[in-house]
N, C-alpha and C positions, 0 to 999 in steps of 0.2 A: 504494500500500500504506500502510495507516495505521500510526501509531506503535505501537499495541497489537500489531499483527502483527509489527513489527520487533523489539520488545523481548521478552525472556524474562521468566519469572515473577520472577526475582531482581531484574532491573532495575526492573520495575514496583513491586515491594515497596519497594525503596529510594527510588524516586520518591515513592511514597505516604507513606513515613516522613518524608522530607525536607519535603514540603509540610505535613503535619500538625504537624511540629515548628516550621516557620516560621510557620504560622498561630497557633500557641500563643504563641510569644515574640517574633516579629518580628525575629529575628536570623539572619544567614546561618548555614547549617548545615554543619559540618565533618565530615570522615570519621570522626573518633573518636566524635562524637555519633551518627552513623548506625550505626556498629558496635555501639554500646551499645543503641540503640533498636530496631533492625530485627529482632533475634532470628534473624539469619541465620548467625551464627558465621563471619563473613567478616573477613579481615584488612583493616586500613586501606588497604593497597596495592591490594587487589582492589576495594575500594569506590571508591578514587580513579579506577581505570580505568573503572568503571561510570559514575561521575560525568562523566568526560571524554566517554564515549559519549552520555550524556544531553545534555551541553552541545552536542555536535556536531549533535544532532537538534533543537536549539533549545528544549528543554524546561526547562533551567535555565541560569543564567549566574552569573558570579562578579563581585560588585561590586569595584571597584578597591581598596577599603579593607580587603578581607577575603579570607582564603583559603577561606572557606566559600562555599556556593552558595545561591541563592534561585530560586524557580520563575519562569518566564516566563508570559505569557498563554497560550501553547500548552501549557505544563505544567499550569497550572490547568485548562484546558479538558479535557485528557486525564483529569485527576484527577476532575473533576466528572462527566464522561460515563461513565467506565469503572471508577474505583477507589473512588468515594465510597459510604459506607454511611450512608444517611439515618437519623437517630435519631427515634423518635416523641417528640411533645411530652410533657413532664412533666405530671402530672395537675394540679399547681397552676397552671401556665401555661395549660393548656386551660380550667380553671375561670375564670381571670381573663378570658380572651377571651370565653368563653361568657356570663358574667355581664355584662360590660361592654356587649356588643353586644345581648344580649337585653333589657336594661333601657333601651336608647336610646329617647328619646321620639319622634323623627322621623328622616327620612332624613338630614338634614344633621347631626344629632347623632350618628347611627350612623357616618357617614363620618369625622367628627372623632374619635370614640372609636377607630375602627379605626386611624387614622393615629397617634394618641397611644399606643395599646397596642403597635403594631409598634415604635415608637421606644423606649418604656420597656423592653419585654421583650428587645429585641436590643441596646439601647444604641447604635443607629445612627439613621439618618433614616428615618422612615416616610412614605410618600406614597400618597395615594388620589385618583384622578381622580373628579370628580363625574359622575353618570350623563349620558351623551350625550343632548342634547336632541332630536336627530333620531330617537331611539328612544322618546321620550315623546309620547304623543298627547293632544290637547286633547279633553276631553269637554264642558265647559261653562264659561262665563265670566259674571261679574257685575261691575258697577261701582257703587260707593257714594261719594257726594259727601262730601268733608271740607272743612275750612276752608282759606283761602288758596290757591285754585285747585289743590287736591290731590284726587286720586281714589284710593280704595282699590280695587285690582283683585283679585278673588277668582276663581281658576280651578281647575277639577278636571281632573286628568290620569289617564291609565291607569285603574286600578281604584279610583276614589274617593280618590286622594291629593289633598288640598286645599292649594293654595299661595296666598300673598297677597303683594302688592307695592304700594307707594305710588308713584304717578306724579304729575308736575307738568304741568298743562295750561295752554294759552294763555289760557283764559277759564273762567268759572264755568259749569258745566253743570247743568241742572235734573234732577230725578229722572226725569222723563219722557224727556228726551234720553238720559240714561244707560241707561235701560231699552231704548229704541229701538236704541241702539248695541249693547247686549248681544244683543238679539234678532237683529240683522243678523249679527253675528259668529258667533253660535251656528248660524245657518242656513247660513252659508257655510263655516265652518272646523271645525265639530265633527267629530271622528273623524280629523282630519289631524294629522300630527306637528308639534311646535312648530317644527321646522326648516322644514318645508313652509309653515307659516303665516307664519313670518317672511319667507320668500322671496316668497310671494304678496302679502303686505302691502307689501313694498318695491317690488315690480313695479307694483302698483296706484298707489302714490304717485308713482313715476317716470313712469308713463304719464300721469297727470293733470297733472303738471308739464310734460311735453313738449307736451301739448295746449294748455295755457295759454300756453306760450312761443311756439308757432307760430301763434297766432291774434291778429288785431288786436283792438282794444278793442271794436269793434262785433261782431266774431265771438264774442268772449268772452261778451258780453251775450246773443247769440242762442244760443250753446252752453249757457249756464247755463239759459236758458228751455227749450231742447230736452231737456236731461237732467233737468230738475226733476221730471218724472214718472217717472223711472226710479229705483227704490229703491237700486240698486247704484251710482248715480252722483251722487245729490244731495248737498248740503252736509252734511247730518246723517250720511250714510253715510261721507262722506270724513272727518268728525270721528271716527267710529268706527274707521276704518282707522288714523288717526293715533294714537289712544289704544292700539290694538292694537300699533302699532310700539313705543310707549313701554313697553308691558307685556312684550313678548317680545324686545326687543332684547338682544343678547348683551353681557354685562359681562365683558370678557376679564380684568379684574383679579380677578374673583370666581369666574367659572364655569370654572375650569380644574382645579385640584387643591388638596388640603389637604396641606401638608408640615409635619411635626413633627420636632423633634429634630435639625435640621441642625447645631446647635452641638456635638452629640455627636461629629461628624466631626473636630473640632479636637483631640480627644484621641488620635488615631492619628498616630504619628510620620510615616508616609509621606504624610499629608495636611496636616501642620502647616506645610509650606512656605508662606510668605505668598503667593507667586504662584499656587500651586495652590488655596489657599483662596479667593483673590480671584476666580479664574476660576470656581470651583465655585459660590460665592455669587452671582456675577453671573448664572450660568446659572439658578439658582433664582429670581432676581429677574425676569429677562427672560421666562422660562417657555416661549417658543416652541419652543426645541430640546428641552426636557424633554418637552413635550406631544407633539411629533412622535415622540419615542422611545417614549413610553408608548402612543401610538396604534398603533404597530406591534405592540405586545404584545396588543392586542385581537384580532388576526387569528389568534392561535395558541391551541391548547388547552393547558391545564395550566400548570405552572410554566415560565417562561422565564428564562434567565440570560445577561446580557451581562457579559463580563469585560474590563475595561480598554478598549482601543481597539476591541473588537468592536462597541461601541455606535455607532461612527462619529461620536461627539460628543466633540470634543477636551477639553472640560471634565471628561469622565468617564474620561480615559485612565488614571487611577490608582484608579478606583473599579469596583466591581461593582454591578450592579442585578439583584435577584432579584424577579420579578413573577409575578402570576397575574391573570387576568381574573375578574370577578365577574358573576353573572347575576341577573336579576330575571324571573320568569315564564319561565324557560328561554331567555332572550335576553341575550346579553352586552351590558352597558351601561357597563362601566368597568374600570379596572385598579388594582390596589394593589401595593405592593412595599416593599422595603427597599434603601436606598442605603448603601453602606459601602465600606471599603477592599477591594482585591482579595484580601487575606489573611483575609477573613471566614470564620467557621466555617460553611461551606455546609451541613454535615449538620444543623445546628440551624436555620439561617435558612430553608431550603427548607420544612420542615414548618410553621414559623410563618406563612409567606406563604400556603401552600396552605390551611391550616385557617382562617386569617383571611378569605380570599376566600370560602370556603364559608359561614362564619358571617355575614359581611356580606351576602351574597346573601340568606340566610334572613331577616335583620333587615329588609332593604329590600323584601321581598315585600309586596304591597299590604296596608296595614293602617291607616296613621295619617295625621294632618295634617302637612304639611311646609311651614312658613313659609319664604319666600325672604329 
């Protein structure tokens, strides 16, 4: 039986009042304050009895330093799921979001703008994952020679999104060699996801290395001659595969998420403890745990909320994460959200996250060039 079934309307109203008061000022809430704020015309003694029942149910607890009570994670969860009234965004905030994202010049700009606006408008930390590359398909690739063994890679993904990246090669390539490499890669990999391309390229390189390792010097010479007539195996094509590896390799320091406003979290008393801050900022720096948590959110529809230890990530034990996935061409490609203390104003944060996800998806729908 759920807590909402166990509790009567009076108890639920007092719990709602307590949580709203605690979110507002961050101080333990006493019986007198509840009597004043709840509009239930109850005596302090009656309220104390209700609070004792709520404490027995694990929905509130009493800090050692105060006679008042504060909500637990279970209390917040009941509040969010059953007692919360979500407020629509104010028109000025909606205008800021719409203008900021609609004026973005490219995909990376839009993602940065979304993270910054979430942070500025909520005064917490805003996070946006970059679109998953396994959901991005290669359409066409070209190579242009630059100075000092550098090559400019230009590739088109999905519906005419143009990306570019500079790679460093082991030698100078002629224009003809680069054109041959591009022709080979386009014929083999066009229409496949970047993730599939990356895996196929890595496998081809590994297979070639294994063949060379297992052959004697004479065998290598004979093998080179035997495969010289095969376009997919000769040296020029192997060079193409190596360049593709450089072009599409994952940069885990860059290709994870954009986080803005993490220093805002230092302003909340419950997060200002140095050990908590150290743990939280280390988590942001290392990224792996945060990415794993955000990846889980891609599997769910609509807004998801992790409160405290619900995330399963120790660094977030005193935080809440409100997220929503965003889509391009009706396919979920990433997640955005707000990270803040568990006593955040959920009724305001939820619509911020929901609306920003929809506007970011609209801004990212195929239209512009996207430099990497």
